[in-house]
MDTraj code that builds the backbone (N, CA, C; nanometers):
import mdtraj as md
import numpy as np

residues = "GLN VAL GLN LEU VAL GLU SER GLY GLY GLY LEU VAL GLN PRO GLY GLY SER LEU ARG LEU SER CYS ALA ALA SER GLY ARG THR PHE GLY THR ALA ALA MET GLY TRP PHE ARG GLN ALA PRO GLY LYS ALA ARG GLU PHE VAL ALA GLN ILE ASN TRP ARG ASP GLY SER THR GLY TYR ALA ASP SER VAL LYS GLY ARG PHE THR ILE SER LYS ALA ASN ALA ASN THR VAL TYR LEU GLN MET ASN SER LEU LYS PRO GLU ASP THR ALA VAL TYR TYR CYS ALA VAL ALA LYS ARG THR THR GLY PHE ASP TYR TRP GLY GLN GLY THR GLN VAL THR VAL SER SER".split()
xyz = np.array([
    [-0.3809, -0.5691, -1.0645],
    [-0.3033, -0.6365, -0.9611],
    [-0.1913, -0.5508, -0.9046],
    [-0.1585, -0.4411, -0.9723],
    [-0.0556, -0.3492, -0.9249],
    [-0.1170, -0.2106, -0.9129],
    [-0.0930, -0.1471, -0.8004],
    [-0.1403, -0.0116, -0.7781],
    [-0.0204, 0.0823, -0.7704],
    [-0.0319, 0.1972, -0.8347],
    [0.0763, 0.2941, -0.8396],
    [0.0268, 0.4293, -0.7911],
    [0.1061, 0.4937, -0.7079],
    [0.0729, 0.6252, -0.6563],
    [0.1907, 0.7183, -0.6788],
    [0.1678, 0.8236, -0.7572],
    [0.2698, 0.9235, -0.7823],
    [0.2567, 1.0381, -0.6824],
    [0.3687, 1.1005, -0.6535],
    [0.3677, 1.2166, -0.5661],
    [0.4863, 1.3060, -0.6014],
    [0.4837, 1.4287, -0.5526],
    [0.5947, 1.5202, -0.5721],
    [0.5721, 1.6289, -0.6748],
    [0.4603, 1.6247, -0.7445],
    [0.4323, 1.7268, -0.8430],
    [0.3986, 1.8597, -0.7782],
    [0.3958, 1.9631, -0.8601],
    [0.3643, 2.0950, -0.8091],
    [0.4034, 2.2033, -0.9058],
    [0.4071, 2.3249, -0.8560],
    [0.4435, 2.4424, -0.9349],
    [0.5886, 2.4788, -0.9084],
    [0.6640, 2.4989, -1.0152],
    [0.8046, 2.5346, -1.0026],
    [0.8407, 2.6358, -1.1106],
    [0.9354, 2.7226, -1.0817],
    [0.9795, 2.8217, -1.1790],
    [1.0744, 2.7598, -1.2811],
    [1.0817, 2.8168, -1.4007],
    [1.1779, 2.7672, -1.4985],
    [1.3187, 2.7636, -1.4403],
    [1.3897, 2.6556, -1.4682],
    [1.5231, 2.6371, -1.4140],
    [1.5249, 2.5660, -1.2804],
    [1.4097, 2.5476, -1.2210],
    [1.4007, 2.4818, -1.0923],
    [1.4002, 2.3309, -1.1030],
    [1.3808, 2.2660, -0.9888],
    [1.3862, 2.1205, -0.9818],
    [1.2680, 2.0640, -0.9047],
    [1.2313, 1.9421, -0.9388],
    [1.1309, 1.8659, -0.8669],
    [1.1743, 1.7198, -0.8655],
    [1.1313, 1.6489, -0.7631],
    [1.1589, 1.5066, -0.7535],
    [1.0263, 1.4326, -0.7394],
    [0.9912, 1.3559, -0.8404],
    [0.8698, 1.2771, -0.8378],
    [0.8977, 1.1392, -0.7807],
    [0.8007, 1.0858, -0.7079],
    [0.8119, 0.9520, -0.6520],
    [0.6960, 0.8673, -0.7006],
    [0.7207, 0.7395, -0.7143],
    [0.6174, 0.6440, -0.7509],
    [0.6292, 0.5236, -0.6596],
    [0.5237, 0.4960, -0.5854],
    [0.5201, 0.3817, -0.4955],
    [0.4258, 0.2763, -0.5513],
    [0.4761, 0.1571, -0.5675],
    [0.3975, 0.0464, -0.6206],
    [0.3560, -0.0472, -0.5083],
    [0.2364, -0.1016, -0.5196],
    [0.1878, -0.1974, -0.4221],
    [0.1068, -0.3049, -0.4938],
    [0.0698, -0.4072, -0.4184],
    [-0.0030, -0.5178, -0.4775],
    [0.0920, -0.6261, -0.5235],
    [0.0596, -0.6864, -0.6350],
    [0.1392, -0.7972, -0.6878],
    [0.2526, -0.7436, -0.7731],
    [0.3542, -0.6897, -0.7060],
    [0.4660, -0.6274, -0.7751],
    [0.5810, -0.7227, -0.8061],
    [0.5791, -0.8412, -0.7497],
    [0.6860, -0.9363, -0.7756],
    [0.6914, -0.9704, -0.9240],
    [0.8107, -0.9674, -0.9784],
    [0.8276, -0.9983, -1.1191],
    [0.8286, -0.8766, -1.2101],
    [0.8302, -0.7577, -1.1535],
    [0.8351, -0.6356, -1.2330],
    [0.9583, -0.6354, -1.3230],
    [0.9363, -0.6065, -1.4494],
    [1.0460, -0.6015, -1.5453],
    [1.1031, -0.4610, -1.5597],
    [1.0150, -0.3603, -1.5518],
    [1.0592, -0.2230, -1.5663],
    [0.9571, -0.1281, -1.5072],
    [1.0033, -0.0109, -1.4707],
    [0.9148, 0.0978, -1.4322],
    [0.9536, 0.2189, -1.5142],
    [0.8558, 0.3020, -1.5404],
    [0.8830, 0.4170, -1.6244],
    [0.7956, 0.5356, -1.5925],
    [0.8302, 0.6462, -1.6563],
    [0.7545, 0.7699, -1.6443],
    [0.7114, 0.8170, -1.7825],
    [0.5881, 0.8610, -1.7915],
    [0.5320, 0.9192, -1.9117],
    [0.4682, 1.0515, -1.8745],
    [0.4388, 1.1331, -1.9734],
    [0.3724, 1.2589, -1.9447],
    [0.2764, 1.2943, -2.0569],
    [0.1779, 1.3757, -2.0218],
    [0.0803, 1.4201, -2.1198],
    [0.0446, 1.5654, -2.0932],
    [0.0701, 1.6483, -2.1916],
    [0.0352, 1.7897, -2.1849],
    [-0.1007, 1.8105, -2.2503],
    [-0.1707, 1.9171, -2.2147],
    [-0.3014, 1.9442, -2.2753],
    [-0.2937, 1.9484, -2.4275],
    [-0.3830, 1.8764, -2.4923],
    [-0.3880, 1.8756, -2.6371],
    [-0.2837, 1.7893, -2.7042],
    [-0.2029, 1.7192, -2.6267],
    [-0.0987, 1.6351, -2.6834],
    [-0.1157, 1.4904, -2.6388],
    [-0.0542, 1.4006, -2.7135],
    [-0.0573, 1.2590, -2.6796],
    [0.0389, 1.2295, -2.5650],
    [0.0110, 1.1226, -2.4948],
    [0.1002, 1.0805, -2.3887],
    [0.2342, 1.0402, -2.4501],
    [0.3435, 1.0835, -2.3881],
    [0.4751, 1.0541, -2.4415],
    [0.5666, 0.9926, -2.3365],
    [0.6594, 0.9144, -2.3849],
    [0.7576, 0.8503, -2.3002],
    [0.8562, 0.9522, -2.2464],
    [0.8945, 0.9363, -2.1197],
    [0.9919, 1.0244, -2.0572],
    [1.1180, 0.9482, -2.0173],
    [1.1010, 0.8432, -1.9378],
    [1.2159, 0.7677, -1.8881],
    [1.1716, 0.6305, -1.8403],
    [1.2638, 0.5368, -1.8383],
    [1.2357, 0.4040, -1.7864],
    [1.3607, 0.3447, -1.7248],
    [1.3393, 0.2472, -1.6366],
    [1.4501, 0.1759, -1.5753],
    [1.4181, 0.0276, -1.5738],
    [1.5133, -0.0517, -1.6182],
    [1.4997, -0.1965, -1.6148],
    [1.5178, -0.2428, -1.4708],
    [1.4197, -0.3135, -1.4184],
    [1.4224, -0.3519, -1.2783],
    [1.5250, -0.4593, -1.2468],
    [1.5693, -0.5298, -1.3475],
    [1.6627, -0.6390, -1.3266],
    [1.8090, -0.5978, -1.3359],
    [1.8425, -0.5142, -1.4316],
    [1.9822, -0.4762, -1.4478],
    [2.0109, -0.3279, -1.4238],
    [1.9064, -0.2485, -1.4002],
    [1.9246, -0.1082, -1.3699],
    [1.9496, -0.0179, -1.4884],
    [1.9473, -0.0707, -1.6088],
    [1.9698, 0.0116, -1.7263],
    [1.8562, 0.1113, -1.7430],
    [1.8872, 0.2261, -1.7985],
    [1.7896, 0.3331, -1.8116],
    [1.7810, 0.3835, -1.9545],
    [1.6701, 0.4481, -1.9836],
    [1.6503, 0.5098, -2.1132],
    [1.5707, 0.6375, -2.0965],
    [1.5975, 0.7361, -2.1828],
    [1.5335, 0.8668, -2.1709],
    [1.4898, 0.9185, -2.3063],
    [1.3852, 0.9986, -2.3049],
    [1.3479, 1.0721, -2.4238],
    [1.4542, 1.1779, -2.4502],
    [1.4766, 1.2080, -2.5780],
    [1.5779, 1.3076, -2.6129],
    [1.5511, 1.4427, -2.5475],
    [1.4257, 1.4758, -2.5287],
    [1.3890, 1.6052, -2.4749],
    [1.4284, 1.6250, -2.3286],
    [1.4575, 1.5154, -2.2576],
    [1.4898, 1.5270, -2.1153],
    [1.6293, 1.4773, -2.0812],
    [1.7024, 1.4260, -2.1772],
    [1.8370, 1.3761, -2.1513],
    [1.9255, 1.4866, -2.0948],
    [1.9997, 1.4523, -1.9907],
    [2.0869, 1.5485, -1.9270],
    [2.0188, 1.6322, -1.8213],
    [1.8862, 1.6267, -1.8146],
    [1.8112, 1.7049, -1.7162],
    [1.7352, 1.6174, -1.6173],
    [1.6831, 1.5045, -1.6644],
    [1.6046, 1.4149, -1.5801],
    [1.6840, 1.2889, -1.5492],
    [1.6613, 1.2332, -1.4307],
    [1.7248, 1.1087, -1.3916],
    [1.6235, 1.0177, -1.3245],
    [1.6114, 0.8962, -1.3747],
    [1.5245, 0.7973, -1.3125],
    [1.6104, 0.7045, -1.2282],
    [1.5612, 0.6680, -1.1111],
    [1.6375, 0.5812, -1.0225],
    [1.5452, 0.4897, -0.9438],
    [1.6004, 0.3791, -0.8998],
    [1.5283, 0.2802, -0.8217],
    [1.5696, 0.2935, -0.6765],
    [1.4740, 0.3200, -0.5880],
    [1.5030, 0.3343, -0.4461],
    [1.5022, 0.2003, -0.3736],
    [1.4073, 0.1152, -0.4059],
    [1.3960, -0.0170, -0.3471],
    [1.3119, -0.1032, -0.4407],
    [1.2592, -0.2117, -0.3871],
    [1.1879, -0.3068, -0.4713],
    [1.0568, -0.2542, -0.5289],
    [1.0031, -0.1464, -0.4723],
    [0.8739, -0.0984, -0.5196],
    [0.8631, 0.0534, -0.5317],
    [0.9756, 0.1211, -0.5396],
    [0.9738, 0.2668, -0.5474],
    [1.0712, 0.3174, -0.6531],
    [1.0254, 0.4118, -0.7320],
    [1.1098, 0.4727, -0.8332],
    [1.0975, 0.6243, -0.8232],
    [1.2063, 0.6940, -0.8542],
    [1.2084, 0.8393, -0.8513],
    [1.2347, 0.8945, -0.9904],
    [1.1898, 1.0163, -1.0111],
    [1.2268, 1.0914, -1.1301],
    [1.2746, 1.2281, -1.0832],
    [1.4059, 1.2479, -1.0870],
    [1.4635, 1.3765, -1.0516],
    [1.4632, 1.4645, -1.1755],
    [1.3994, 1.5796, -1.1662],
    [1.3856, 1.6696, -1.2791],
    [1.4569, 1.8007, -1.2466],
    [1.5595, 1.8313, -1.3233],
    [1.6365, 1.9535, -1.3061],
    [1.6238, 2.0412, -1.4294],
    [1.6605, 2.1674, -1.4137],
    [1.6569, 2.2630, -1.5248],
    [1.5238, 2.2589, -1.5975],
    [1.4181, 2.2633, -1.5213],
    [1.2849, 2.2501, -1.5791],
    [1.2494, 2.3665, -1.6705],
    [1.1766, 2.3332, -1.7755],
    [1.1336, 2.4294, -1.8756],
    [0.9812, 2.4329, -1.8802],
    [0.9234, 2.5427, -1.9273],
    [0.7775, 2.5467, -1.9413],
    [0.7236, 2.4319, -2.0257],
    [0.8017, 2.3862, -2.1222],
    [0.7607, 2.2755, -2.2080],
    [0.7474, 2.1439, -2.1317],
    [0.8011, 2.1373, -2.0108],
    [0.7897, 2.0175, -1.9288],
    [0.6560, 2.0095, -1.8556],
    [0.5772, 2.1150, -1.8626],
    [0.4470, 2.1168, -1.7967],
    [0.3585, 2.0058, -1.8521],
    [0.3094, 1.9204, -1.7630],
    [0.2277, 1.8065, -1.8040],
    [0.1839, 1.7301, -1.6802],
    [0.0946, 1.6353, -1.7015],
    [0.0638, 1.5379, -1.5990],
    [0.1609, 1.4225, -1.6182],
    [0.2311, 1.3874, -1.5133],
    [0.3305, 1.2815, -1.5196],
    [0.2739, 1.1537, -1.4601],
    [0.2888, 1.0447, -1.5344],
    [0.2350, 0.9156, -1.4945],
    [0.3465, 0.8143, -1.4726],
    [0.3337, 0.7377, -1.3678],
    [0.4225, 0.6259, -1.3420],
    [0.3602, 0.5005, -1.4020],
    [0.4441, 0.4096, -1.4504],
    [0.3944, 0.2876, -1.5109],
    [0.4849, 0.1701, -1.4781],
    [0.4259, 0.0511, -1.4796],
    [0.4978, -0.0726, -1.4514],
    [0.4794, -0.1705, -1.5660],
    [0.5883, -0.2355, -1.6031],
    [0.5847, -0.3417, -1.7022],
    [0.6192, -0.4725, -1.6332],
    [0.5309, -0.5700, -1.6440],
    [0.5577, -0.7023, -1.5876],
    [0.6331, -0.7899, -1.6865],
    [0.6282, -0.7520, -1.8123],
    [0.7003, -0.8204, -1.9179],
    [0.7697, -0.7166, -2.0036],
    [0.8516, -0.7644, -2.0968],
    [0.9244, -0.6729, -2.1836],
    [0.8414, -0.6230, -2.3017],
    [0.7170, -0.6672, -2.3104],
    [0.6316, -0.6300, -2.4228],
    [0.5692, -0.4917, -2.4102],
    [0.5675, -0.4369, -2.2901],
    [0.5092, -0.3054, -2.2726],
    [0.4649, -0.2786, -2.1295],
    [0.4207, -0.1570, -2.1061],
    [0.3759, -0.1166, -1.9730],
    [0.2289, -0.1526, -1.9539],
    [0.1986, -0.2142, -1.8406],
    [0.0670, -0.2717, -1.8151],
    [-0.0158, -0.1956, -1.7134],
    [0.0483, -0.1310, -1.6182],
    [-0.0218, -0.0652, -1.5094],
    [0.0203, 0.0802, -1.4998],
    [-0.0773, 0.1641, -1.4667],
    [-0.0554, 0.3085, -1.4658],
    [-0.1107, 0.3722, -1.3402],
    [-0.0423, 0.4758, -1.2932],
    [-0.0923, 0.5533, -1.1824],
    [-0.1896, 0.6590, -1.2302],
    [-0.2408, 0.7382, -1.1372],
    [-0.3377, 0.8420, -1.1701],
    [-0.2731, 0.9713, -1.2180],
    [-0.1445, 0.9851, -1.1968],
    [-0.0720, 1.1011, -1.2446],
    [-0.0553, 1.2092, -1.1402],
    [0.0470, 1.2908, -1.1600],
    [0.0712, 1.4060, -1.0747],
    [0.1058, 1.5250, -1.1637],
    [0.0459, 1.6385, -1.1346],
    [0.0625, 1.7570, -1.2180],
    [0.1943, 1.8270, -1.1900],
    [0.2669, 1.8566, -1.2963],
    [0.3886, 1.9373, -1.2886],
    [0.3665, 2.0609, -1.3740],
    [0.3784, 2.1769, -1.3127],
    [0.3608, 2.3027, -1.3837],
    [0.4868, 2.3861, -1.3687],
    [0.5457, 2.4232, -1.4815],
    [0.6671, 2.5049, -1.4830],
    [0.6292, 2.6418, -1.5373],
    [0.6310, 2.7404, -1.4513],
    [0.5863, 2.8741, -1.4892],
    [0.6432, 2.9782, -1.3949],
    [0.6614, 3.0991, -1.4479],
    [0.7043, 3.2112, -1.3658],
    [0.5877, 3.2744, -1.2925],
])
top = md.Topology()
chain = top.add_chain()
for i, resn in enumerate(residues, 1):
    res = top.add_residue(resn, chain, resSeq=i)
    for name in ("N", "CA", "C"):
        top.add_atom(name, md.element.get_by_symbol(name[0]), res)
traj = md.Trajectory(xyz[None], top)
């Protein structure tokens, strides 16, 4: 019932920045939270950041604190500003939506972020 489209990925040098966008459509009314996850080759998908849609509170993985910022642009769009990127940040980044507080229910197709010289 919810469709998510990520954009903004690409190739960037270490220390550079990228801004990912996630646009939600469909039955988005009642969204509790939106978040970002990532998955590197050979590794499990991991949590990156989330934002509570009702009160704006945010949470981050320790590995990205101080470098990444998640923000809400409007009722159906979320951004992930990524600064001081490291090669370890290379992964496919996925946007997700939670309609309840029990977990994330809907996922986008992902956008590739590659940090390399």
